[in-house]
C-alpha positions as YAML, in Angstrom:
chain: A
units: angstrom
residues:
- id: 1
  name: UNK
  ca: [0.00, 0.00, 0.00]
- id: 2
  name: UNK
  ca: [1.48, 3.31, -1.03]
- id: 3
  name: UNK
  ca: [1.27, 6.51, 0.96]
- id: 4
  name: UNK
  ca: [-1.32, 7.85, -1.47]
- id: 5
  name: UNK
  ca: [-3.56, 4.78, -1.04]
- id: 6
  name: UNK
  ca: [-3.15, 4.97, 2.72]
- id: 7
  name: UNK
  ca: [-4.29, 8.62, 2.82]
- id: 8
  name: UNK
  ca: [-7.12, 7.91, 0.40]
- id: 9
  name: UNK
  ca: [-8.36, 5.04, 2.57]
- id: 10
  name: UNK
  ca: [-8.25, 7.20, 5.70]
- id: 11
  name: UNK
  ca: [-10.08, 10.00, 3.88]
- id: 12
  name: UNK
  ca: [-12.84, 7.63, 2.77]
- id: 13
  name: UNK
  ca: [-13.11, 6.21, 6.30]
- id: 14
  name: UNK
  ca: [-13.18, 9.71, 7.80]
- id: 15
  name: UNK
  ca: [-16.06, 10.78, 5.55]
- id: 16
  name: UNK
  ca: [-17.95, 7.56, 6.29]
- id: 17
  name: UNK
  ca: [-17.33, 7.89, 10.04]
- id: 18
  name: UNK
  ca: [-18.57, 11.48, 10.06]
- id: 19
  name: UNK
  ca: [-21.66, 10.35, 8.13]
- id: 20
  name: UNK
  ca: [-22.30, 7.61, 10.69]
- id: 21
  name: UNK
  ca: [-21.78, 10.13, 13.48]
- id: 22
  name: UNK
  ca: [-24.31, 12.47, 11.88]
- id: 23
  name: UNK
  ca: [-26.83, 9.63, 11.66]
- id: 24
  name: UNK
  ca: [-26.17, 8.78, 15.31]
- id: 25
  name: UNK
  ca: [-26.74, 12.42, 16.26]
- id: 26
  name: UNK
  ca: [-30.10, 12.32, 14.48]
- id: 27
  name: UNK
  ca: [-31.05, 8.99, 16.11]
- id: 28
  name: UNK
  ca: [-30.27, 10.24, 19.62]
- id: 29
  name: UNK
  ca: [-31.88, 13.65, 19.18]
- id: 30
  name: UNK
  ca: [-35.06, 12.67, 21.03]
- id: 31
  name: UNK
  ca: [-33.28, 11.43, 24.16]
- id: 32
  name: UNK
  ca: [-32.84, 13.11, 27.50]
- id: 33
  name: UNK
  ca: [-29.81, 15.41, 27.29]
- id: 34
  name: UNK
  ca: [-27.77, 13.80, 30.06]
- id: 35
  name: UNK
  ca: [-28.09, 10.41, 28.33]
- id: 36
  name: UNK
  ca: [-27.76, 11.66, 24.76]
- id: 37
  name: UNK
  ca: [-24.47, 13.52, 25.17]
- id: 38
  name: UNK
  ca: [-22.42, 10.66, 26.74]
- id: 39
  name: UNK
  ca: [-23.75, 8.26, 24.11]
- id: 40
  name: UNK
  ca: [-22.64, 10.67, 21.39]
- id: 41
  name: UNK
  ca: [-19.20, 10.93, 22.97]
- id: 42
  name: UNK
  ca: [-18.88, 7.13, 23.13]
- id: 43
  name: UNK
  ca: [-19.87, 6.66, 19.50]
- id: 44
  name: UNK
  ca: [-17.49, 9.42, 18.41]
- id: 45
  name: UNK
  ca: [-14.67, 7.68, 20.27]
- id: 46
  name: UNK
  ca: [-15.67, 4.33, 18.81]
- id: 47
  name: UNK
  ca: [-15.65, 5.65, 15.25]
- id: 48
  name: UNK
  ca: [-12.66, 7.99, 15.42]
- id: 49
  name: UNK
  ca: [-10.11, 6.06, 17.51]
- id: 50
  name: UNK
  ca: [-7.08, 4.86, 15.57]
- id: 51
  name: UNK
  ca: [-4.77, 2.07, 16.66]
- id: 52
  name: UNK
  ca: [-1.37, 1.10, 15.36]
- id: 53
  name: UNK
  ca: [-1.28, -1.87, 13.01]
- id: 54
  name: UNK
  ca: [2.37, -2.13, 12.07]
- id: 55
  name: UNK
  ca: [4.81, -0.38, 14.43]
- id: 56
  name: UNK
  ca: [7.63, -0.67, 11.89]
- id: 57
  name: UNK
  ca: [5.75, 1.32, 9.24]
- id: 58
  name: UNK
  ca: [3.81, 3.66, 11.57]
- id: 59
  name: UNK
  ca: [0.52, 2.70, 9.98]
- id: 60
  name: UNK
  ca: [-2.73, 3.16, 11.82]
- id: 61
  name: UNK
  ca: [-6.22, 1.79, 11.27]
- id: 62
  name: UNK
  ca: [-9.58, 2.31, 12.98]
- id: 63
  name: UNK
  ca: [-9.57, 0.45, 16.28]
- id: 64
  name: UNK
  ca: [-13.12, -0.82, 15.89]
- id: 65
  name: UNK
  ca: [-12.27, -2.30, 12.46]
- id: 66
  name: UNK
  ca: [-9.09, -3.97, 13.75]
- id: 67
  name: UNK
  ca: [-10.95, -5.45, 16.71]
- id: 68
  name: UNK
  ca: [-13.80, -6.75, 14.56]
- id: 69
  name: UNK
  ca: [-11.53, -8.21, 11.87]
- id: 70
  name: UNK
  ca: [-9.18, -9.86, 14.36]
- id: 71
  name: UNK
  ca: [-12.06, -11.41, 16.30]
- id: 72
  name: UNK
  ca: [-14.06, -12.57, 13.29]
- id: 73
  name: UNK
  ca: [-11.25, -13.92, 11.12]
- id: 74
  name: UNK
  ca: [-8.77, -14.73, 13.93]
- id: 75
  name: UNK
  ca: [-6.00, -13.32, 11.76]
- id: 76
  name: UNK
  ca: [-3.81, -11.13, 13.94]
- id: 77
  name: UNK
  ca: [-3.08, -10.40, 17.53]
- id: 78
  name: UNK
  ca: [-3.99, -6.71, 17.49]
- id: 79
  name: UNK
  ca: [-7.48, -7.13, 18.95]
- id: 80
  name: UNK
  ca: [-6.36, -6.64, 22.55]
- id: 81
  name: UNK
  ca: [-4.27, -3.60, 21.65]
- id: 82
  name: UNK
  ca: [-7.20, -2.07, 19.74]
- id: 83
  name: UNK
  ca: [-9.63, -2.83, 22.60]
- id: 84
  name: UNK
  ca: [-7.24, -1.24, 25.09]
- id: 85
  name: UNK
  ca: [-6.94, 1.84, 22.88]
- id: 86
  name: UNK
  ca: [-10.72, 2.09, 22.67]
- id: 87
  name: UNK
  ca: [-11.03, 1.75, 26.43]
- id: 88
  name: UNK
  ca: [-8.34, 4.32, 27.15]
- id: 89
  name: UNK
  ca: [-9.74, 6.90, 24.74]
- id: 90
  name: UNK
  ca: [-13.28, 6.27, 26.03]
- id: 91
  name: UNK
  ca: [-12.20, 6.92, 29.61]
- id: 92
  name: UNK
  ca: [-10.37, 10.09, 28.60]
- id: 93
  name: UNK
  ca: [-13.29, 11.37, 26.53]
- id: 94
  name: UNK
  ca: [-15.89, 10.63, 29.22]
- id: 95
  name: UNK
  ca: [-13.72, 12.30, 31.86]
- id: 96
  name: UNK
  ca: [-13.41, 15.41, 29.71]
- id: 97
  name: UNK
  ca: [-17.16, 15.34, 29.12]
- id: 98
  name: UNK
  ca: [-17.84, 15.09, 32.87]
- id: 99
  name: UNK
  ca: [-15.55, 18.06, 33.53]
- id: 100
  name: UNK
  ca: [-17.32, 20.01, 30.81]
- id: 101
  name: UNK
  ca: [-20.75, 19.09, 32.22]
- id: 102
  name: UNK
  ca: [-19.67, 19.98, 35.77]
- id: 103
  name: UNK
  ca: [-18.58, 23.43, 34.59]
- id: 104
  name: UNK
  ca: [-21.70, 23.94, 32.46]
- id: 105
  name: UNK
  ca: [-24.25, 22.92, 35.10]
- id: 106
  name: UNK
  ca: [-23.95, 25.88, 37.55]
- id: 107
  name: UNK
  ca: [-23.73, 28.32, 34.64]
- id: 108
  name: UNK
  ca: [-26.99, 26.99, 33.20]
- id: 109
  name: UNK
  ca: [-28.68, 27.13, 36.61]
- id: 110
  name: UNK
  ca: [-27.66, 30.76, 36.99]
- id: 111
  name: UNK
  ca: [-28.93, 31.60, 33.50]
- id: 112
  name: UNK
  ca: [-32.19, 29.79, 34.20]
- id: 113
  name: UNK
  ca: [-32.67, 31.78, 37.42]
- id: 114
  name: UNK
  ca: [-31.98, 35.05, 35.60]
- id: 115
  name: UNK
  ca: [-34.45, 34.14, 32.87]
- id: 116
  name: UNK
  ca: [-37.12, 33.34, 35.50]
- id: 117
  name: UNK
  ca: [-36.51, 36.68, 37.23]
- id: 118
  name: UNK
  ca: [-36.74, 38.52, 33.92]
- id: 119
  name: UNK
  ca: [-40.01, 36.77, 33.04]
- id: 120
  name: UNK
  ca: [-41.45, 37.55, 36.48]
- id: 121
  name: UNK
  ca: [-40.48, 41.20, 36.10]
- id: 122
  name: UNK
  ca: [-42.00, 41.25, 32.63]
- id: 123
  name: UNK
  ca: [-45.27, 39.79, 33.95]
- id: 124
  name: UNK
  ca: [-45.32, 42.40, 36.70]
- id: 125
  name: UNK
  ca: [-44.78, 45.13, 34.11]
- id: 126
  name: UNK
  ca: [-47.65, 43.78, 32.01]
- id: 127
  name: UNK
  ca: [-50.07, 44.00, 34.96]
- id: 128
  name: UNK
  ca: [-52.38, 46.99, 34.46]
- id: 129
  name: UNK
  ca: [-51.87, 50.04, 36.63]
- id: 130
  name: UNK
  ca: [-54.69, 51.94, 38.28]
- id: 131
  name: UNK
  ca: [-54.45, 54.58, 35.57]
- id: 132
  name: UNK
  ca: [-54.97, 51.87, 32.91]
- id: 133
  name: UNK
  ca: [-57.92, 50.46, 34.82]
- id: 134
  name: UNK
  ca: [-59.54, 53.87, 35.18]
- id: 135
  name: UNK
  ca: [-58.97, 54.73, 31.51]
- id: 136
  name: UNK
  ca: [-60.28, 51.42, 30.18]
- id: 137
  name: UNK
  ca: [-63.18, 51.24, 32.61]
- id: 138
  name: UNK
  ca: [-62.66, 47.54, 33.32]
- id: 139
  name: UNK
  ca: [-64.40, 46.83, 36.62]
- id: 140
  name: UNK
  ca: [-63.07, 43.26, 36.82]
- id: 141
  name: UNK
  ca: [-59.48, 44.52, 36.95]
- id: 142
  name: UNK
  ca: [-60.19, 47.44, 39.24]
- id: 143
  name: UNK
  ca: [-58.15, 47.04, 42.40]
- id: 144
  name: UNK
  ca: [-60.31, 49.52, 44.31]
- id: 145
  name: UNK
  ca: [-62.91, 46.80, 44.94]
- id: 146
  name: UNK
  ca: [-62.43, 43.65, 46.98]
- id: 147
  name: UNK
  ca: [-63.71, 40.15, 46.13]
- id: 148
  name: UNK
  ca: [-67.24, 40.89, 47.39]
- id: 149
  name: UNK
  ca: [-67.57, 43.96, 45.21]
- id: 150
  name: UNK
  ca: [-67.42, 46.37, 48.17]
- id: 151
  name: UNK
  ca: [-65.49, 49.56, 47.59]
- id: 152
  name: UNK
  ca: [-62.24, 49.87, 49.51]
- id: 153
  name: UNK
  ca: [-61.45, 53.21, 51.07]
- id: 154
  name: UNK
  ca: [-57.74, 53.01, 50.54]
- id: 155
  name: UNK
  ca: [-55.78, 52.28, 47.35]
- id: 156
  name: UNK
  ca: [-52.47, 50.56, 47.95]
- id: 157
  name: UNK
  ca: [-49.62, 51.61, 45.67]
- id: 158
  name: UNK
  ca: [-47.86, 48.90, 43.70]
- id: 159
  name: UNK
  ca: [-44.19, 48.61, 44.55]
...
């Protein structure tokens, strides 16, 4: 295999792996976020992890392909090396994902609290004032009357 064939094979595999990853992203789109994201990380690691095939020539191949071919055809002894590479890269990727999720979680909680405060303030601003009630003549929204329809003597200002 020449260098050109080697690069062409890796290019074809890369395009196919990215296509499979895109399909996996579409298949897991309906899932709960905290399950969907680790599954996407695991499939990305599974598809994109290389392992060394021939140390003398520095040639790599996809670890999942080497593992499958060695186990099915019982040809080489690279299955354990490929499985160890997959395991190592999976642990690294999941650890990085957990760090990312741990950093993202409090930030999202803070943004969610700010959004709730902003919506509450917006709802309070949308509440009609006494001037609006008097101008529109809406007796159901008039705060000068209590639930029984009796007129109150004092109008409380809205803070």
